C-alpha positions as CSV (number, residue, x, y, z in Angstrom):
1,M,67.3,-97.0,-28.6
2,S,68.0,-99.8,-31.1
3,T,65.2,-101.8,-32.8
4,A,65.1,-105.5,-31.8
5,I,63.6,-108.7,-33.2
6,T,62.5,-111.4,-30.8
7,L,62.8,-115.0,-32.1
8,Q,61.0,-117.9,-30.5
9,N,62.9,-119.4,-27.5
10,S,65.7,-116.8,-27.8
11,A,66.8,-113.5,-26.4
12,P,66.1,-110.3,-28.3
13,L,68.5,-109.7,-31.2
14,S,69.2,-106.4,-33.0
15,I,68.5,-106.0,-36.7
16,T,72.2,-105.9,-37.4
17,E,72.7,-109.2,-35.7
18,T,69.9,-111.0,-37.6
19,R,70.4,-109.4,-41.1
20,L,71.5,-111.5,-44.0
21,T,74.8,-110.8,-45.7
22,S,74.9,-109.9,-49.3
23,Q,76.4,-113.4,-50.0
24,Q,73.5,-115.1,-48.2
25,M,71.0,-113.0,-50.2
26,M,72.7,-113.9,-53.5
27,A,72.7,-117.5,-52.5
28,Q,69.0,-117.4,-51.6
29,R,68.1,-115.9,-55.0
30,A,70.4,-118.4,-56.8
31,A,68.6,-121.2,-55.0
32,I,65.2,-120.0,-56.3
33,V,66.6,-119.6,-59.9
34,D,68.2,-123.1,-59.8
35,C,64.9,-124.5,-58.5
36,M,63.1,-122.8,-61.4
37,K,65.5,-124.3,-63.9
38,Q,65.9,-127.8,-62.5
39,V,62.7,-128.6,-60.8
40,M,59.9,-126.4,-61.9
41,R,57.9,-127.0,-65.1
42,K,56.8,-124.2,-67.4
43,E,53.0,-123.7,-67.7
44,I,52.6,-125.8,-64.5
45,D,54.7,-124.2,-61.9
46,Y,55.1,-120.9,-63.7
47,G,54.3,-119.3,-67.0
48,T,54.8,-116.1,-69.0
49,V,51.6,-114.3,-69.8
50,P,51.3,-113.1,-73.4
51,G,52.4,-109.4,-73.6
52,T,54.8,-109.7,-70.7
53,Q,58.3,-111.1,-70.2
54,K,58.5,-111.7,-66.5
55,P,57.2,-115.2,-65.5
56,S,54.2,-115.4,-63.2
57,L,54.4,-117.8,-60.3
58,Y,51.6,-120.4,-60.1
59,K,50.5,-122.3,-57.0
60,P,52.4,-125.5,-57.7
61,G,55.5,-123.5,-58.1
62,S,54.9,-121.7,-54.8
63,E,54.6,-125.0,-53.0
64,K,58.0,-126.0,-54.4
65,I,59.7,-122.8,-53.1
66,L,58.1,-123.4,-49.7
67,A,59.6,-126.9,-49.7
68,L,62.9,-125.6,-50.8
69,F,63.3,-123.3,-47.8
70,H,61.5,-125.7,-45.3
71,L,58.6,-123.3,-45.0
72,A,54.9,-124.1,-44.2
73,A,51.9,-121.9,-45.1
74,Q,49.2,-121.6,-42.4
75,P,46.0,-120.0,-43.8
76,N,43.4,-118.0,-41.9
77,V,40.1,-117.5,-43.8
78,E,37.8,-114.5,-43.4
79,D,34.3,-114.8,-44.8
80,L,33.3,-111.4,-46.2
81,S,30.3,-112.7,-48.1
82,T,27.1,-110.6,-48.6
83,P,23.6,-111.6,-49.8
84,D,24.7,-110.6,-53.3
85,S,28.2,-112.3,-53.5
86,I,30.5,-114.8,-51.9
87,R,33.8,-113.2,-50.9
88,Y,36.8,-114.5,-48.9
89,R,40.0,-113.0,-47.7
90,V,42.8,-115.4,-46.8
91,T,45.8,-114.4,-44.7
92,I,48.8,-116.8,-44.9
93,T,51.3,-117.0,-42.1
94,V,54.6,-118.6,-43.3
95,I,56.4,-120.7,-40.7
96,H,60.0,-121.9,-40.8
97,T,59.4,-125.5,-39.8
98,P,62.8,-126.4,-38.3
99,T,62.6,-123.5,-35.8
100,G,58.9,-122.7,-35.6
101,T,59.5,-119.0,-36.2
102,V,57.2,-116.8,-38.3
103,A,59.0,-116.0,-41.6
104,G,56.4,-113.8,-43.3
105,F,52.8,-113.2,-44.3
106,G,50.7,-112.9,-47.4
107,V,47.1,-111.9,-48.1
108,G,44.7,-112.5,-51.0
109,E,41.0,-112.1,-51.8
110,A,38.5,-113.5,-54.3
111,S,34.8,-112.8,-54.9
112,S,32.0,-114.3,-56.9
113,A,31.4,-110.8,-58.2
114,E,34.6,-111.1,-60.4
115,S,33.5,-111.3,-64.0
116,K,35.0,-114.8,-64.6
117,Y,32.9,-116.2,-61.8
118,Q,29.9,-114.1,-62.0
119,W,29.0,-114.9,-65.7
120,R,28.9,-118.0,-67.8
121,A,28.0,-118.6,-71.4
122,A,24.3,-119.4,-72.1
123,V,24.0,-123.0,-73.2
124,C,21.1,-122.4,-75.6
125,D,18.6,-119.8,-76.9
126,E,15.9,-121.1,-74.5
127,E,18.1,-120.5,-71.4
128,W,18.9,-117.0,-72.6
129,D,15.2,-116.2,-73.2
130,A,14.2,-117.6,-69.8
131,T,16.8,-115.5,-67.9
132,P,15.6,-112.2,-66.5
133,V,17.0,-109.2,-68.4
134,D,19.0,-108.0,-65.4
135,R,20.8,-111.3,-65.1
136,R,22.1,-111.6,-68.7
137,R,24.4,-109.6,-70.9
138,E,26.1,-109.6,-74.3
139,K,29.9,-109.5,-73.8
140,W,32.3,-108.4,-76.5
141,K,35.6,-110.4,-76.6
142,K,38.9,-109.4,-78.2
143,G,39.7,-111.4,-81.4
144,Y,42.7,-113.7,-81.3
145,G,45.5,-112.9,-83.8
146,T,44.1,-111.2,-86.8
147,S,40.5,-112.3,-86.1
148,P,37.9,-109.5,-85.3
149,A,36.2,-109.1,-82.0
150,F,33.1,-111.1,-81.4
151,C,30.1,-111.0,-79.0
152,T,28.9,-113.8,-76.7
153,R,25.7,-114.1,-74.7
154,Q,26.3,-114.7,-71.0
155,I,24.0,-115.2,-67.9
156,R,24.7,-114.9,-64.2
157,A,26.2,-118.0,-62.6
158,D,24.8,-119.3,-59.3
159,M,27.0,-118.2,-56.4
160,E,26.8,-121.6,-54.7
161,D,28.3,-123.2,-57.8
162,V,31.5,-121.1,-57.5
163,A,31.9,-120.9,-53.7
164,N,34.6,-123.4,-53.4
165,T,36.4,-122.1,-56.5
166,V,36.4,-118.6,-55.0
167,L,37.8,-119.8,-51.7
168,K,40.6,-121.8,-53.5
169,M,41.4,-118.7,-55.6
170,A,41.7,-116.5,-52.5
171,K,44.0,-119.1,-50.9
172,K,46.1,-119.3,-54.0
173,R,46.6,-115.6,-54.3
174,A,47.5,-115.3,-50.6
175,Q,50.0,-118.1,-50.8
176,I,51.8,-116.8,-53.9
177,D,51.9,-113.3,-52.2
178,A,53.4,-114.9,-49.1
179,V,56.0,-116.9,-51.0
180,L,57.1,-113.9,-53.1
181,T,57.5,-111.5,-50.1
182,T,58.9,-114.0,-47.7
183,T,61.6,-115.4,-50.0
184,A,62.2,-112.1,-51.9
185,A,61.4,-113.8,-55.2
186,S,59.5,-110.9,-56.7
187,D,62.4,-110.0,-59.0
188,V,62.2,-113.5,-60.5
189,F,58.5,-114.0,-60.6
190,A,55.4,-111.7,-61.0
191,Q,52.0,-112.2,-59.4
192,D,48.4,-111.7,-60.6
193,V,49.5,-110.6,-64.1
194,E,47.4,-113.4,-65.5
195,D,44.4,-112.0,-63.6
196,L,44.9,-108.6,-65.3
197,V,45.1,-110.1,-68.7
198,A,42.1,-112.3,-68.1
199,A,40.1,-109.2,-67.1
200,G,41.0,-107.6,-70.4
201,L,43.4,-105.1,-68.9
202,D,46.6,-104.2,-70.7
203,V,49.9,-104.5,-68.8
204,A,51.8,-101.1,-68.8
205,P,55.2,-101.2,-70.6
206,E,57.0,-100.3,-67.4
207,E,55.7,-103.4,-65.8
208,T,57.3,-105.6,-68.5
209,I,60.6,-106.5,-66.8
210,A,63.3,-108.7,-68.3
211,S,62.9,-112.2,-67.1
212,E,65.4,-114.6,-65.5
213,P,66.9,-117.0,-68.1
214,L,64.6,-119.8,-69.1
215,P,65.4,-123.4,-68.4
216,T,68.4,-124.8,-70.2
217,E,66.5,-126.6,-73.0
218,L,64.4,-123.5,-73.8
219,Q,67.5,-121.3,-73.6
220,K,69.3,-123.5,-76.2
221,K,66.3,-123.2,-78.5
222,A,66.2,-119.5,-78.2
223,E,69.9,-119.2,-78.9
224,A,69.9,-121.5,-81.9
225,P,71.8,-120.1,-84.9
226,A,69.7,-118.2,-87.4
227,Q,70.7,-120.7,-90.2
228,Q,69.5,-123.6,-88.1
229,Q,66.2,-121.9,-87.4
230,A,65.8,-121.2,-91.1
231,Q,66.4,-124.8,-92.0
232,Q,63.8,-125.9,-89.4
233,Q,61.3,-123.4,-90.9
234,Q,62.0,-124.8,-94.5
235,A,61.7,-128.4,-93.4
236,P,58.6,-130.1,-94.9
237,R,55.7,-130.3,-92.6
238,P,54.2,-133.7,-92.0
239,V,51.2,-134.5,-94.0
240,V,48.0,-134.4,-91.9
241,A,44.8,-135.9,-93.1
242,P,42.3,-133.2,-93.9
243,S,39.6,-132.7,-91.3
244,P,36.0,-133.6,-92.2
245,A,34.1,-130.9,-94.1
246,P,32.9,-128.3,-91.5
247,K,29.3,-128.1,-90.8
248,P,29.2,-124.8,-88.9
249,T,26.2,-124.0,-86.7
250,P,25.2,-120.6,-85.2
251,D,25.4,-120.3,-81.5
252,S,22.9,-118.5,-79.3
253,S,24.3,-115.1,-80.4
254,G,24.2,-115.9,-84.1
255,I,28.0,-116.5,-84.3
256,R,28.8,-119.4,-86.6
257,T,30.6,-122.1,-84.6
258,V,32.8,-125.0,-85.5
259,S,31.4,-128.5,-86.1
260,P,31.8,-131.2,-83.5
261,A,34.5,-132.8,-85.6
262,Q,36.4,-129.6,-85.8
263,G,36.1,-129.1,-82.0
264,S,37.4,-132.6,-81.4
265,R,40.3,-132.0,-83.8
266,F,41.3,-128.9,-81.9
267,W,41.2,-130.7,-78.6
268,A,43.2,-133.7,-79.9
269,I,46.0,-131.4,-81.2
270,A,46.1,-129.3,-78.1
271,M,46.3,-132.3,-75.8
272,K,49.1,-133.7,-77.9
273,T,51.0,-130.4,-77.7
274,Y,50.3,-129.4,-74.0
275,G,49.0,-132.5,-72.3
276,D,47.1,-130.3,-69.9
277,H,43.3,-129.9,-70.1
278,T,43.3,-127.0,-67.6
279,K,45.6,-125.0,-69.8
280,I,43.3,-125.7,-72.8
281,M,40.2,-124.7,-70.9
282,D,41.9,-121.5,-69.7
283,Y,42.7,-120.7,-73.3
284,L,39.1,-121.3,-74.4
285,R,37.7,-119.2,-71.6
286,N,40.2,-116.3,-71.4
287,V,41.3,-116.0,-75.0
288,I,38.4,-117.3,-77.2
289,G,35.7,-116.5,-74.6
290,V,33.8,-119.8,-74.7
291,Q,33.2,-122.6,-72.2
292,K,33.7,-125.6,-74.5
293,K,35.5,-126.6,-77.6
294,D,32.4,-126.9,-79.7
295,D,31.5,-123.2,-79.1
296,I,34.7,-122.0,-80.8
297,P,33.6,-119.3,-83.4
298,L,34.4,-120.4,-86.9
299,N,36.2,-117.2,-87.7
300,V,38.9,-117.8,-85.1
301,Y,39.2,-121.6,-85.7
302,E,42.5,-121.4,-87.7
303,D,44.0,-119.2,-84.9
304,A,42.9,-121.7,-82.3
305,I,44.5,-124.6,-84.3
306,A,47.7,-122.5,-84.6
307,W,47.7,-122.1,-80.8
308,A,47.0,-125.8,-80.3
309,E,50.0,-126.7,-82.5
310,G,52.2,-124.3,-80.5
311,R,52.7,-122.0,-83.4
312,N,51.4,-118.9,-81.6
313,Q,53.4,-119.0,-78.4
């Protein structure tokens, strides 16, 4: 007995009759790569997590791939919350809009029990002291570059404050999963690698797969002759007015932090380089381990400035 697939408003077709040819599969992959090069923007639609080579697909990029193949994502939300945490599971059904047929599925979950939602930095000593012992903790963070590890004081966040964020995250994870599996784009993009890195987990060497060629302008830069790169490195750097003398202040954990002027300088340089406040906040939270620019530890300030100038990419 042969296996059959039934499409909407059509007679049953065998798998052999509905399969894609190798040329069609190659054309589909080529369309995704071309969309990545010509339409998608790095660090907005996709990005390469430090320590990996394979780009991770972001939600805006998944929406572009859906549009490329005339697909629509229909979410179904399951509320799995408990008295202790808010948790959602989202199942995405991918529909081919011209025909109305189901093209694929995806699933994703998110919970307020995840560390990045469950904890936030204490804003002051008084808040730390007023928080019950079982709802506060001291969290060690990896140092950036050559800087040593440091400790921050954190308290439990209110579940209601992150409920919508948790729901959106579950939907994002499900949609990216659906796009990757439906369009067979997993060999071009990765998923959830940024979640592993944000959680402090290392990516295994075997998971580091050679990435698809970067967009043309970045490819040209990477392939520039060594002599040209040396000339660029030797070129005199523009003179920048010195920042005001730092007036470091200790935060609630005793770590000496930057002055407001230094924090503003970091933000101004980062905005000029990246133009994306979300990327900057992700860097502060996931790499430095703070919630705002004025809480940057003084001992990692120079590394933060190097990142803001794009020198540590």
